[in-house]
C-alpha positions in Angstrom: 40.8 8.8 15.2 40.5 5.8 12.9 37.5 4.7 14.9 35.8 8.1 14.3 36.5 8.0 10.6 35.1 4.5 10.4 32.0 5.5 12.3 31.6 8.6 10.0 31.9 6.4 6.9 29.2 4.0 8.2 26.8 6.8 8.9 27.5 8.4 5.5 26.9 5.1 3.7 23.7 4.5 5.6 22.4 8.0 4.8 23.2 7.7 1.1 21.6 4.3 0.7 18.3 5.4 2.0 17.3 7.0 -1.3 14.8 9.7 -1.9 11.6 9.5 0.1 9.5 10.6 -2.9 10.4 7.7 -5.2 7.7 5.2 -4.1 4.0 5.4 -4.5 2.6 6.5 -1.1 0.8 4.0 1.1 -2.8 4.8 1.6 -5.5 2.6 3.0 -7.7 0.9 0.3 -11.0 -0.8 1.0 -13.1 -1.0 -2.2 -16.2 -3.3 -2.4 -18.7 -3.6 -5.3 -21.1 -6.0 -6.9 -19.3 -7.7 -9.7 -22.4 -7.2 -11.9 -22.2 -3.4 -11.4 -22.4 -1.8 -14.9 -19.2 0.2 -14.1 -17.4 -3.1 -13.9 -18.7 -4.6 -17.2 -15.2 -4.7 -18.7 -14.3 -7.3 -16.0 -16.8 -9.8 -17.4 -14.3 -11.0 -20.0 -10.7 -12.0 -19.8 -8.3 -9.1 -20.4 -10.9 -6.6 -19.3 -9.8 -3.7 -17.1 -11.4 -0.7 -15.3 -10.1 2.3 -13.4 -12.0 3.1 -10.2 -11.4 6.8 -9.2 -11.4 7.9 -5.6 -9.4 5.1 -4.1 -5.7 4.7 -3.5 -3.4 7.5 -4.6 -4.8 8.1 -8.1 -7.6 5.5 -8.4 -7.3 1.7 -8.6 -7.0 -0.5 -11.7 -8.8 -3.9 -11.6 -7.8 -6.3 -14.3 -9.3 -9.7 -15.1 -6.9 -12.4 -16.1 -7.7 -15.3 -18.4 -8.1 -17.8 -15.6 -11.0 -15.9 -13.9 -8.7 -14.3 -11.3 -8.3 -10.5 -10.8 -5.4 -8.3 -9.9 -5.5 -4.7 -8.8 -3.0 -1.8 -8.8 -2.9 1.8 -7.8 -3.3 3.9 -10.9 -0.5 6.3 -9.7 2.5 5.8 -11.9 5.6 4.5 -10.1 7.8 6.8 -12.2 8.1 10.1 -10.2 5.1 9.2 -8.0 5.3 12.5 -6.2 3.6 13.9 -9.3 0.6 11.6 -8.7 0.2 11.1 -12.4 -2.6 8.6 -13.0 -2.0 6.0 -15.7 -4.6 5.5 -18.5 -5.7 2.1 -19.9 -4.4 1.4 -23.4 -6.9 0.2 -26.1 -5.7 -3.4 -26.0 -6.2 -3.6 -22.2 -2.9 -5.4 -21.8 -1.0 -2.3 -20.7 -1.5 1.1 -19.2 0.4 4.3 -19.9 1.7 7.1 -17.7 0.7 10.2 -19.8 3.2 12.4 -17.9 6.3 10.3 -18.9 5.2 7.9 -21.6 6.1 4.9 -19.3 4.0 1.7 -19.9 3.1 -1.0 -17.5 1.8 -4.6 -17.9 -1.6 -5.2 -16.4 -0.9 -8.8 -15.9 1.7 -8.2 -13.2 2.2 -4.4 -12.9 5.8 -4.4 -14.2 7.1 -1.6 -16.4 7.4 -2.5 -20.1 8.6 0.8 -21.4 11.0 3.3 -19.9 11.5 5.5 -18.0 9.7 3.5 -15.3 11.8 0.9 -13.5 9.4 0.0 -10.6 6.1 -1.9 -10.7 2.8 -0.4 -10.0 1.7 -0.7 -6.3 -0.5 -3.8 -6.1 -3.5 -4.6 -3.9 -5.2 -7.7 -2.8 -8.3 -8.8 -4.6 -11.0 -11.3 -3.3 -14.2 -12.3 -5.1 -17.0 -13.9 -3.0 -20.7 -14.2 -3.6 -20.6 -11.9 -6.7 -18.8 -9.2 -4.6 -15.3 -8.0 -5.5 -13.1 -6.6 -2.7 -9.9 -4.7 -3.2 -7.7 -3.9 -0.2 -4.2 -3.6 1.2 
């Protein structure tokens, strides 16, 4: 009897610790490639520049140029209630982006939340630049 209770307790704890399946940005394949001199990417020619490329990832992809000539990329889908697929918008200073559905803000330098209610970072992607081509993938 004690054995059954123990087994039931373990199963219950395992089930409860799984969390909600809708609380993470869904995984979708991303393979974006463009000429870095493409006019749509002009904002990336200077440090702190950012662009949103629609049609990739869950809600588009954000590409951000850091001061040391490196790039980072994130899914534009907010990590707060991602099942709503609310796309963040770039703020005027290009250092942060905002989820218009909840008001949450995220740093473009590392994707971390800088204003509640978000507690999880934006989904990040790999970025490579070679021969004036930029590649974003996962």
